[in-house]
N, C-alpha and C positions, 0 to 999 in steps of 0.2 A: 531410763524411765521404767516404772513398774508396769507389768503387763495388765494388771487389774485397772490401772488408771487409763491405759490405752483402750481397753475394752469398754469401760464406763463412758468415757468421752465419746467413743464411736457410737454407742448405743443411744446416747442422749441426742447426738446430731441426727441420727437416722429417725428417731421418734419425732423430733421437732420437724424434720423434713416431711414426714408422712402427714402430719397434722397441717402444716402450713403450706408447703409447696404442692403437696398432693391435693389438698383442699382447693387451692387456687386453680389448679388445672381442671378439677372436676367442675368448678363453678364457671370457669371460662369456656369449657367445651360444652356445657349445657347438659350434664348428666340428669336424667329425668326418670324417676321410678314409675311415672304414669304410662310410659311407653312399654309395651310388651316386648320381651327379648325374643330372638330367633328360636331359642329353646322351646318356647311356648307356641309361636306362630308357625314354626316349621317342624314340629315334633314328628319324629319317624321311628323312635324306639331303637335306633341303631347309632346314629351320630348326634342327632339333635334330641337331647335328653336333659331336662332341667335338673339342676342339682343345688342343694342348699349350699351357702357359702363355705361352711367348714369342710364339706366333702370336696367341693371344687378347689378350694384353696390347697387342700392336701394333694389332689391330682395335679394341679398346676404347678405347685412348688416342687413336687417330686419330679415332674417332667422336665422342668427348666434347670433343676439343680444338678442332678447327676453327680459326676465326679468333678465337673468344671470348677466350681468355687473352691475346691480343695486342691486340685492339681495345679491350677493356674497361679494363684498367689504364692504357693510354695516354690514353684519353678522361677517365678519372677523375683523371688527374694535374693537372687544372686546379685541384684543391684542395691540391696539394703532394705530395711523394713520401712523407712520413711516414704520413699516414692510409691511403694506398693500401697501403703495406708492412705496416702493422699489420693491416689487414683481410684481406690475402691470407694472411698467416701464421695468424692466429686462425681465419679462415674456413675455410681448407683443412684444418686439423687438427681443429677442433671442430665444424664445420658440414658442409662439403662432403664431407670424408672419411667422416664418420660416415654421411651420407646415401647416398653411393655404395656403401660397403661393406654397409650395412644393406639397401639395395634389392636388391643382387645376392644377398646371403645369404637374404633373405626369399623372393626369387623361386625360388631352388633348393629351398627347403623347401616350395614350393607348386607343384612340377612345372614350373618355368620359366614360370609365368604372370606377367602384368604386375602393376604396382601396383594397377591397377583391379580385377583378379581377387582380389588379396590383400585389398582393401577389402571385396569382396563376401563373402569367407569370414569375415571378422572383424567386419564392420559390417552386412552385408546388401546386397540387390540394389539398393536405392535409392542407397546410397553409391557403388556401383560405376558405376551409370548416370551419376551426376552427375560422377564423376571422369573417366569415359571421355569425356564431352562436353567437359569442361574441358581435358583433355590433348589431345584432337583439335584443338580451336581453337588451343591453344598451338602444336602441331606445324605447323599451317597457317602460322602466323606465322613459325616457325623456317625452314620451307622458303622462304617468300617472302623473308625477310631474307637468308638465305645464297645464294639464287639471285641476288639483286642483287650480293652481294659477289663471287661467282664471275664473273658476267657483266661487272661493271665491271673486274675484274682481267684477264679475257681480252681485253677491248677495249683496255686500256692496256698489256698485255703479251701480244701475240700468240704469243710463244714458249711461254708457259704453257699457252695453248689447245691448240697442236698437241702439246706434250709430254704433256698430260693425255690426248689421244686415243691416242697411242702407248702410254701407260702402261696404259690400259684393255685394250688387246690383250694386253700383257705379263701382266697380272693373270689373264686367262682362261687363257693358256698355263701359268702358274705353278700355278693351281688344278687343271688337268687333270693336270699332271706329278706333283703331290703326292698328289691324292686318287684319281686313276684309274690312274696308272702307278706309284704307291707310291714315288716318288723320295724318298730320305732328305732330311730337312729341312735339314740343314747344307749339303750341296752345292747343293740347290735355292735356298737363301737366298743363297749366294755368287754363283751365276749370276744370280739374280733382281736382286740389288742392283746388280751390274755392268751388267746390261741396263737397270736403272732410270736410271742415270746416262747410259746410252746414249740412252734416250728424251729425256732433257733436252738432250743434244747435238743430237739430230734436231730438237728443238723450235727450237733456234737456227738450224738450216739451213732449216727449212720453217715459218716463222711463219704462223699462220692468223688473218687479219684479217676479222672480221665485225662487224656492228653489234650494239648491245646487245639490241634486240628480238629479233633472229635468234638470239642466244645464249640468251635466256631460253626461246624455243620449243624449241631443241635440248636444253637442260637439262631441260625438262619431259618431253620424249620419253625422254631418258636415264634420269631417275629412275623413270619408269614401268617400264622394262625392269629396272632394278636392284631394284625392289621385288618383282617376281614371279618372278625367276630364283632357283635354288638359291643359298644363302649361300656355299657353297664354291667356286662358279665365278667369282665377281666380287667381292663385298663383302669376304669374309674374306681372300683373297690380296691384293687391292689395299690394304686397310687395313694388313695385316701389312707389305708392302713400303713403303708410304707412311711407316710409323713410322720406318724407317731414314733417310728423307729428312729427317724432323723431327729425329731424333737427330743427324744430321750438321749441321743448322742450329744446334742447341742447343750442340753440341760446339764448332763454329766460333765462336759467340758467347761461350761460356765461356773458350775459349782466348784470344780477343781481349781480353776483359776482364782476364784474368790478366796478359797482356803489357802492355796499355796502362795499366791501373789508373787510369782517369780519375777526377778529382775530381767530385763531385756539385755541379752549378752551380745547379740549380733550388732555389727556396725549399722548405724542409721543410714549412711550413704556410702556405697562401696566404690562407685564410679559410673561414668557414662558409657564406658566400654569394658566389658568383663568377658574374658575367655572368648574374644572374637565376636561378641554380641553387643549391639548398641541399644542403649536404653530406649531411644526412639529408632524404630517403632516396636522393638521386641516387648517392652513392658506392657504396652497397650494392647498388643495382640495376645500375649501369653496369659494375662490376668483373666481375660475373657468373661466368663459367666459371673465373676465376682463384681464386675462393673457394668458391662454391657455385652450382650450377645444376640446376634441376629437370629439364632435359633429360637430364642424366646418369642420373637415376633411371629414365627411360624406356629408355635404352640398356642400362643394367645389367639391368633386369627384362624388357627386350624382346627383345634379341638376345644379349647376353653370357651371360646365365643358361642359355640354350639350348645353349651351347658350352663351358661350364666342365667341365674334365676331372675335377677333384677339388675337394672343398669347401675345402681349405686354400689353393687358388689364389684364393679369393674375396678374401682380404686383399691379395694382390699386385695383382690386377686391379682391385678396387674402391678400397681405401684407398690403395694404392701409386700408381695412375695419377693419382688426385686430387692427391697430393702432388707428383708430377712436373709436373703442370699448374700447381701453385702456384709451383714454381721457374721455370717458363717465364714466368709472369706477372711474377715479379721481374726476370727478364732483359728483358722488354718494357718494364718501368718504368725500368730502367737506361738503355735506348736514348734515353729522353727526359730522365732526370734529370741526365745529364752535360752537357746543353746549357742555355743560359739560358732564362728564361721567354719572352723575345721571340722567340728562335729556334724554340722549341717552337710558339708561336702561328703563325708563318709556315709551318712545315712541315705543321702540322695543317690550315691553310687550303689548302695546295697539294698535295692528294693524299690527305688524311685519315690516320687512324692507321696503315694499312698502309704508306703512304709513309714515315711517321716511323720505323716499325720497320725497314723495308728500308734506309733511309739509315743508321740506327744500327748495324745488324748488318754492313753493308758496310764501314763505318769500322772496326769491330772486326776483320773478317776481313782488311782491308788490312794490319793490323799484322804478320801473318805471311805476306805475299806474294800474297794473293788480290786481283787488281785490283778497284777499287771497282765498276766497271760489272758485272763478272761476279758479285760478291758480292751486289749489290742485285737483279740479275735472278734469281739462284738463290733468294734469300730470298722474292721475290715468287712464284716457282714453288712453293715449299714451302707458302706460305700458301694459294695457290690449291688445291693438292692436298688440303689438310685442310679447307678450307671445302666443297670438293666431297664429301668423305667424310661430313661432318655432314649435308649436303644429302640424299644418298641414303639414309643411315641413318634420318634423320627421316621420309622418305617411307615407308620400310618399317614404321617404328613406327606411322605414321599409319594404314597399312593394317591392322596388327594390331589397333589399338584400335577402328577403325571396325567390323571384323568382330566383335570382342568385344562391342561395344555391342548387337549383334543376337543375342547368346547362341549363337554358333556354335563356341565353344571345344570341342575334342575331336572335331569333325566334319571330314571331309575336304571339299575345295572343292566337290565334286559334291553331297554331302549338304547342305552349308550353303546352296548355291544353291537347292535344292529347298525348303528351309525358309523362306528369305527371299532374293530376288534381290539385295538390297542387301548381303548378306553375302558375295557372290561376290568372290573375291580380285581379279579384274580390275576389277570394278565399283567396289569400294571404293578401289582405287588410282586409277582415273580420277577419281572424285569428289574425292579428296584433292589430286591433281595440278592439276585444273582450278581449284579454289578457291585453291590456292597461287599458281598462275600469274596469276590475276586480281589478287590482292593484289600480286604481285611488280612489276607494271607501275607501281605507285604510287611506287616508289623506296625506296632503303635509308633515307634520312634520315627519312621519315615513318613507316617500319615499326619502326625499331630501338627507339625509346622504349617503345612499347607491347609489343614483343617482350620487352624486358628485364624489365618489370614482370610480365608473364604467366609468364615463365620462373622468376623468383624466387618468385612465388606458388605455382607448381607445386612448387617445392622444399619450401616450408612444408607443403604438403598431403602430399607424399611422406614427409617426416619424421613427420608425424602418423600416416600409415598404418602405417609400420614400428613406431612406438611402440605403437600399439594392438595390433599382432600380438605384440610382445614382452610387453606387459601380459598378454594372453590366455595366453601360454605360461609366465607366472610367472617371466620373466627379468629383469623390471625395465626401466624406460625413463627413469630420471632424467637420463641424458646427452642426452635429446631435448627436455627441457622448455624450457630457455633458447633453443636454436636455433629451436624452433617458435614461441614467443611473439614473438621478435625478428623473424623473417622475415615473419610475418603483419603485424606493425606496419609494417615497411618497405614491403612491397608493397601493402597496402591504401591507405596514404598516397600512394604513387606512382601507383596507378591513379586515384585521385581527382584528382591533378594532371593526369594525361593526359586525363581526361574534361573537365576545365575547359579545358585548352589546345586541344582539338579541337572544342568546341562552336562551331558556326557556321563551321568550317573544313573538317572531314572527318568526316562522320557515320558513315562505315563503321567508322573507328577508334573513335568514340564507342560504336558498337554493340558492337564486340569488348571494349572496356574494361568496359562496363556488364555484358555477359554474363559475363565472367570474374569480375567483382567479386561479382555476385549468386550465381553458382555456388560461389564460394569461401566466402561467408558462410553459404550453406545447408550446405556440407560441415562448416564449423566447428560449426554448430548440431547436426548429426548426431553429430559426435565428442563434443561435450559431453553430449548425451543418452546416448551409449553409456557414458561414464564414470560418469554419474549412475546409470544402470541397474545397472552392475557394482558400484558402491558399495553400492547398495541391496541387491543380492543377497547381497553378502558380510556385510552387517550383519544380514540376516534368516537 
């Protein structure tokens, strides 16, 4: 098959899904622009800040994307390009898109509260506590995994490191210009994007070379600051401008595929067992963000719901961003599908999935005059920027959830501290950062497998939470049944494999896997008890 045909068919399927299935969900759930969102009713200038849909789409997409839709599909390609393609399309439309849209919508109907808070309202305090603990452990793994990705990329591409530093300064200036000096968004965006590429140019001129341990320390300090500062001054403007960097990379890749139209060389299906790994559950855990990711539900209900300008934006931000990510996953797959199995193996060994993707995109960009070296460096810079975005967003979410665990929701930071010092904004952030930093020194290869399992299990729990809320509101939850059952089966089997693989090798990861597995099983039991009780009440 020609790669252009694969891309075109995938894009058409995703567009049809957005219009039809996304529209069906919005109508069924009762999306209503006459209702004010929490960004307006609970505005505080720090976390609750209304943002127009283009800005919020950029922030949300940058936060959920990271390196996931690139790394995952490329790693999963060991089973062949056909199973990866099918899972990306089916997963993003019927699994990930439903979860992302549902978690964002459920959150705005619960005053911008997180999935944990939604569980408390609909299942009780015990369910909320269990979910908060589960989600916090998962976020610690997220931060540790993405800190490794960013640090490794900064070491291998010093230009990306210095460009990121310059870009953070630009983001602060952009936030001040838009939110304090009320600069119109269009001219601010034009100037910001021009200066964004200026930051990349400065990165080439002043590369910043430091060791990986030093970068991990610097990143831990950075995410502490990013977690406690107002969202409008750094996270929101940086993520918004970052989205244009990713859009440019995607457009460059799409244009290159249209011009080159390379034939797919990789085998369509390699086997159910490859190098000791089984298609079930490895494929469905590894692809992660390209099809469904529990981390997305925390972003949607943790930061995006607090910035949604109007309810109808939820479809664009939640469902739409997931489908764009699915398309990015297809592009990532094409970067390896057009080369042979042997070439893919060599590239994967020499630099990992990011290197494979950068090489592929650089080849595509070369078709319309972009030198290979510049194209590869630009792609590496884009991936670094988005991994860094996921890193600081995950830290902020970890802080939210840690505070919620101690029942401080609705209190300002001073009142929360008086109630319980552990609920202090700065204390909760320090604990999250320190735990993540200790895990980060273990290395990306050791963390990613357990992170993938935990992330997908979180998706199953988020789907369950949204389904319970919809059931309580008499809106029906049939579209959630198959995704919930399937994701629980995939992730529980995967966690068992992780426990077996790490016994006698790494007991810290064994502890994480066991803790996540036990918490998940208890939450499943709580959910089943909830449905039994509701069924009993309805029959009586």
